[in-house]
Every structure is written in C-alpha cells, then in structure tokens.
N, C-alpha and C positions, 0 to 999 in steps of 0.2 A: 470237467466243470471249469477249470482254470482257463482253458482255451476258449470256452464259450464266453467267459467274462471279458477276456482280452479282445475277442472279435466284437463284442458289444461296445466296448470302450472305443475301439478304433472307428466303429460306425458312427458313434456320437461325435467324435472329433471331426470326422470327415463332414458330417452334416452341419456342424457348427462352422467349419471353414467355408462350406458352400453358402451358408446363410450370411456370413460376414462378407463374402465376395459379392453376393446379391445386394446387400444393403449398401456396400461401398459404391457399386456401379450406379445404383438407383439414386444415391445421395449426390454423386458426381453429376448425374444427369439433371437432377433437380437444381443443384447449385449452379450448373451451367446455364439452365433456363432462367434463373433469377438475375444473372449478369448480362444476358442478351438484351439488345435494344436496337430498334431501327433509328439510325442516326441521320439527322438532316444534313445533306451534303451541299446545298446551295447557300450562298450568302444572303440572297433575298428571294422571296417567293412572290409571284404575281398572279393575278386573276387570269383565267383562260390560257394559262401556260403550264407546262409540265413541271412538277416539283419532285426532286429526287431524294430518296431515302435509301440507306443501305444497312443490311444486317450481316454480320460475319459470325458464322458458327464454326468454332474450331473443332478439329478432329472428327468431323462428320462429313460424309460424302453426300453429294446432291440427291442421290437416289434414296437416301435415308431421311429426307426432309419432305414433308407434305404441308402445304399452306392452304388454309381455308379463309379466303378473302371475300367477305360479303359486305358488311356495313362498316364504313370508316367514320361516319358522322354526317351531320347536315351540311349541304353544299359542297360535299367532297365526293369525287368519283374516281374509280380506278382506271388508270391509263394502261399500265403494263406491269408484269411481274416476271422476273427472270432469275434463274438459279445458275451459278457457274462455279467451277472448281478452282480453288486457289491452292497453289503449292502441293497439289496432288493429295491433300488431306483435309483442307478447310473448304468451307462453302460460303460464297457470298450471294446474298439475296438482294437484288435490286428492285426497288418499288418506286413506281412513278404515279403520283396523284395529281388531279386537277381540282383547283379551288374556284368556285363560282363567284364569291363575293370577297371584298377586302375587309379583313378583320383578323382577330387573334383566334387560332384554332387549337383545341385540345383534341387530338385524334384518338379514336378508340383503339385499344390493343388489338393486335393481329393474332389469330389462332394459328399456331405452328406446331406440327407434330414432328418431334425429333426422335428417331428410332422408336416410333410408335407411341411416344409419351406426349401428351398435350401440354403446351406452354402458351400462356397469353403474353406475347411479347409487346412491351410498350413502344410507342412511337413518340419522337420528340415533338413538343409543341412548337408551332411556328406562327409568325405574323405575316399575313399576306397583304401586299400592297396592290393598288390599281396598276394595271399593265401600262408601263410608260410609253409603249408604242401606240396606244390608243387613248392616252390621257393627255389633256391639255394642261399647261402650267397653271398652278394655283397660287394665288397671292394671299398673304396673311398679314394681320395687324398685330403689333406687340406694343403694349403700353410700357414705356420705360420708367417714367416718373410723373407724378402730379404734384406741382408746387414744391419740387425738390425732394419729395419722398419717393423712394424707389418702389416700383410696382413689381408684380409677379412677372418674372422673365420667361414668358411662355407665348409662343406664336399662335398656338392652336386653340386656346380656350376663349370662348365668347363669354363676356361677363357684363353685368350691369354696372355702369360707372357713374360716379357723381363727383362734382367739383364746384368751386365757387368762382364767380366772375372775377377775372383778373389773375387767376392762378394759371401758371404755365404748364402745359401738358407736352411732354416729350414722347414721341412715338416713333417706332421703326416699322418699315414695311419690308417684308421678306417674300421670297418665292421658292417654290419647289416644283419638281417635275420639269425643270428647264435646264438647258445646257449653256444658254447665253442670253444676256440682257442686252437689248438693242437700244431702247430709249425709255425714258420715264417722263410722264406728264401728270399734272395735278390741277385741280380746280381751287381757286381762291375762295375761302369761306367768307360769308358776310359777317359783319359785326365782330371781327376777330383780328388779332395780330398773328400773322403766319409767316414763317421763314424757314428756309432750308438749313439743315445742320450738316448733312453729308449727302452727296449725290454721285452717281456713277460718272466717271470721266471717260466717256466713249463706250466702246463695246466691252462688256464685262463677261469674261468666261467664268462660269461657275465651277468648273472642274477641269482638270488637265486632260481628261478623256471623256468619252461618252458613256462611261460606266455609271449605271443607275445608283442613286442614293436618295433615301427618303428625307434627308436633312433639308430644313428650311434655311436658305441663305439670306442674310440681311442684305438689302439693296440700298436703301436710303433712309435717312432720319429727318424729322421735322420738329419744329417748335410751334405750338399752337396755343393761343391765349384768347378764349372767348371773353368778351367784356360786357355782355348783357345776359340777364337771367333768361332761362328757357331751356328747351330740349334741342340738342344739336346732333346732326350726323357728323361723324368724323370726315374731314376733307377727303374726297376721292383721289386716290393715286392710281394711275394707270401705267402698267408695265408692259411694254412690247418685248416679247422674248421668243426664242426658238425652242421648240419642244424636242424630245428625244427622237421623234420621228422626222424632224427637220422642218416642221410646219411653223410658220410665224403667226403668232396670235397675241391679242392684247387682253389683259385681265386686270381686275381690281379685287380688293377684299370685300367680303359681305358687309352689309351696312351695320355699323356699330353706333348705337345711340348713347349719348352722355347727357345727364341732367345737370344743368348749371344753375346753382342757387345764387341768391343775391347776397352781397357782402357789403358791410358798411365802410370797410376800409380796404382799398385795393392797393396791394403792394406795387410800387413803381408807377402808379396812376394818380393823377391829380385832377381836381375839378377845374373845368374851364367853360366859360360861356361860349357855346357854339351850337351848330345844328346837331351835334352829337353829344352824348352825355359825358364821355371821358376822352381824354387825350393823354398819351404817354409822355413822360418827361423827356425832353430832347437834350442833347448835349449843347455845350456852349457854341460849338461850330454850327454855322448856318447850313441847313440842308439845301443844296442847290438842285434845281431841276436838271435832269440829264438832257444833254443836247442831242436829241434824236431827230429833230426836224430836218427834213430834206427839202421841204417846200416853204415858201414864205406864206404869211397869213393871207395875202392877196391871192396867191395861187390856190390855197386851200378853199377860199371863198369861191374862186372861179370854178374849181372842180365841183363844188357843191351845186353851183348853178347849172353845170352840165348834167349832173344827176337829176336835178329838178326838171330840166328840159326833156331829158330822156323819159322821166316818169310820166310826163304829160303829153308826149308825142305819140302819134299813131304808130303801132308796130309794123315792121316790114316795109314802111314807106319812108319814115323819117330817118335822117342820118345822125341823129343825136347820139345814138349808141356808138357809132363809129367815131365820132368826135371825142366822146369821153374815153374810149379805149385808146385812141391815138395819143391823147394827153397823158394817160397813165403810162403808156409804153415809153413815151418821150422822157418822163420823169422817173422811170424805173419803179413804178408803183405796182404792187401785186394786183393782177386783174381780179375785179370783184364779180360776183354772180350778177345775172341780169336783174336790173332794178324792177320792182313791181310796177306794172304799167296801168295807169288809170283808164285810158281809152280802151285797152283790151278788156278790162272788166265791164265797161259799158257795152262793148260788142257782145260779150257773153250774155249779158242781161237782155239785150235787144233780141238776140237769137232765141233765147228762152221764151220771151213774150211772143215772138212770131210763131214759134212752134206751138205754143198754147192756143194762139188764135187760129192756126191751121187745124188743130185738133178739134176745136169747137166747130169750125166750118165744116170739116169732114163729118163730124157727128150729126150736124144738121142735115147734110146731104146723104146721110146714112151710108157712108163709105167707111165701114168699120175697120178694115185693114189699114187704110190711110190714117184714120183717126187714132188708131192704136199706135202706129209708128210715130206719128207726130207727138202724141202724149208721152211716149217713152223718150223721144228726143228732148222734149221739154223738161222732163225729170232729170235727164243726164246733164243738160246745160244749166239747170237750176243748181244741181250739186256742184258742178264746176264753178259756178258763180259764187256760191257760198265759200268754197275752199279758197278760191283766188281772192275773194274779199277779205278773208282772214289773213292771207299773205300780205295784201296791200296795206292792211291796217297796222302792221308792224312798223315801229318807228326806227328809222335809220338816220345816221348823221356822219359827216366827215370830220375826223378828229385832227386837231392841229399838231398832235404828237406830244409825247411825254411819258412819264412814269405812272404806272397804275398804283393806286393807294388801296391798302387793305380795308381801311375805314375812311369816312369822309373827313379827314384831317390832313393838312398839308405836310406834317412831319411824320406821317405814317406810310412811307413808300414801301412797296413790295419788292422793288428791284427789277420788275418786269416792265418793259417799255413797248410802246406802240408807235410806229413811225407816222410822221405827218402824212396826211392824204389817205389814211386808212378808212375804209367804210366799216362802221361798227353798228351793232344793234343796241338800242337803248331799252333796258329792261325796267328801269325805274328812274324818275327824274323829279325828286321832291322839291328842289329849289336850286341852291348854289352848286350842289353836287348831283351827279348822275351815275347810276350803277349800270355799267355797260358790259357787253359780251363781244369778244373778238376772237375768231378762230376757236381755240380750246381754252382760253383764259377769260377771267372775269375780274372786275374790280371797280373802284370809284375813280372818277375824273371830274375836273371842274367843268360845270355846264357851259361856262363862257368860252371854253375851248372847242365846243361842239357846234357845227354848222348843220342844222337839221335839213333833211330832205323832205319837203312837204309836197 
C-alpha cells in the first residue's frame, strides 16, 4: 500500500513538472510574439518604389516560421518576402512593400506562425512621399507677419487671409523636391508697395548632396503693402530650379487670395492730391531717377519713328525692318519681336474677301468642290485676320528709360529699371501715368516718357 502511494505521488509530481514546462514554453512563445515587430528600415518611403521592413525572431530557425501574407491595406502591394538565418539560431524576415499613393500609412498586422503558433505581428507606420525621380519641384507660400503680428509659421497650409489697406505683409517663398535654385522672378502687383527682403545670390544648393528630403527650404522673402480696398492675389513668384532627376523647371505657389479692408488711418501713409489716393511719406533726401538711359531723347524718338515706318510698310518688300534692327544693333538695344504690320492685315482681309467671292462664283457655276475649297480658305483667312487684328490692336511704345514705380507716384520706385530704347507693352494709360509690361516685369511709368507706335 505504501509503495502504491509513493508511486502515485511521484506520478503527480512528474505530471506537475511537465505541466509547468509546457506552460513555461507556451508563455515564452506568447511573450516572444508580443515583442516582435516589423521595423521600417528606410529613412524615407516613396511611391512606386520598394519599401523595406525587417522582423527578427530570436532562437527560432527559418523552417519553424511560416508567414501568411495576404492583405496589408489599401494602396499597398507585396513585392517580396524572404527568410534567412542569423547567427545559426535567429531568423530575419525581410518584407518589401510598394505604396501607390503619397500619404501616411497604418499597415495591417502580418500573420506569422512561429513553431506552429499564430502571432499577429504589427508593422511600423510610415509616411510615403511622392517619388522625387518623377516629381517636379513644388513652391509654397508662408505668411510671416501681417502689420507686425507674427503669423503661423507653416509653408503647407492654405488659409483665408484678411488685412487692412496700408498694413505690411511679410511673406516667404519656399521650395521642396529640388536640389538647386537657379533663378527667381516675380510680378509687380498693382496698387501696392512691394520690395524684396531677401533673395538668392546666384545658384543656391539646397543640400550638400542629392539625398532626398521632404523639407521645404526658404528661398526668398518679400514685403507687400496693398493700399486699396479689395481682393488681391499674392504676387506671383517664379522659381527656376533643378529637380532630383536633373530636369530644370519653373514653378510658383498656388493662388492665395487675401481680402483687404478699408481703413481710416493708414500707418506710414498720408493724404496727397494726385491721380492716386495715397502716397507714402518720403525721407528728406530727394529720390533721384536712376541713370539708365543709353540713348538721348532724340534717338528714342527716331527709333519710335522707325517702328512706325515698319508698322505701316509692306512686308517682304520694305527695308524698314532692316533699318530698325541695324539701329538697335548699333546702340546695343535688345532686338524686339517683329512689329505688328498694318499692310499685312489688309492683305489677309483682301485674300479673305477674294476667297469668298470665288466661293460665290463657283457656287453659281455649280462647281461644288472648288466652291467648298474657296469657302474653307475664306474661313481660314477670316480667322487669321481676326487673330492678327487682335495682335495689331495692342499698344506698344518706346520708353526713354528709368525706374519702374509700384504705384503712380514719383517717390514709389521699385528698384527695377528699363533701359532707354526698350519696346514695351502699354496695358493701361489713364493719364499722366501708364501701366506697362516689359519682359517679365510690370509697373507704372510717366506717360510723357513713352513714344507710342501708332
């Protein structure tokens, strides 16, 4: 009886030990599963490019691991899955995924069987950016301050803005997805005071290498003061840059509207009787006009007469165009595009009328093919006449040279100059001042310094 009790006790002890061993190994396996994770291995992840993740399973050989990879989430696809032995005892699982769109991703857990036990292994969340090899540089606007009050320091948010007439707006323009800034150009806004605060001095390398970064780099800053009530678009700033793929392209920020309200008191602005409502207070020093003229007034008038002669001469026959180009070459003036030619417009109209007359004649003679051809020719020359008429109606002038003004006031110079003898486009000429466009800049100049090409 005593031996039977001893054997029963030993059996229970052995059973308890086996149960404890089973619980220990199962707990270790469970605890191991809760600590495992697919870790993101790349610094940045891009669309249409393989993204790497790794899982390390200690003390387990590759043959004891099975992976069920099916769904990872929307816009995610599996590229490859690889198991390899580490240190003869651990296993590394390499996972490569491809992301279709640029956004933040929360990846679904991966089902992994370790020694026959199922574990849902989590995967690191990642932010995916547009592939820099296929993406053009992007330009952004940041509002630094309005009337001295600091604004939200964020390049990427578009917001509705308001200000009062006469309040100074400081803004910065930045760029991303670019490795080098080549040049910066901007358009002068109407009814505003506009000046540069900072500007790139030559070619600007945005990084010491071509390694990608999603950071937006500040490029240039400006001060802008609208002085009339209304809705304005921010002045366009165009940045020519080199992308990560080596392609040069020009870009600007998306249109940003600001609503300018009326104010009874404008800081730094005083009332003055003139063609414009406001003029800013000037210093005691007189502002002198920059000496940019390379031609005398008589030579500018002579050049405008050459343009008039070219405008009213028959094309391909007259030598007026040659005379004008020789004069510009002799005085180192940038060659201007061909002047709209009035006789050429008349030729187009005459051909159009002749084609219409032929179409009527052929229709009377019942020659349908010839009538159709003549009618089509008539329509073509009619369209050409309309387009060329629109071109000839644009008003051009020869400028005596000087500094552009941001508003029609003598003491509001922009710092941008146009050389004497330049051919400019007149967009608006209400009186003593004219709003002009030349190359990629616009501004106000005195009408008396313009010699119109009629």
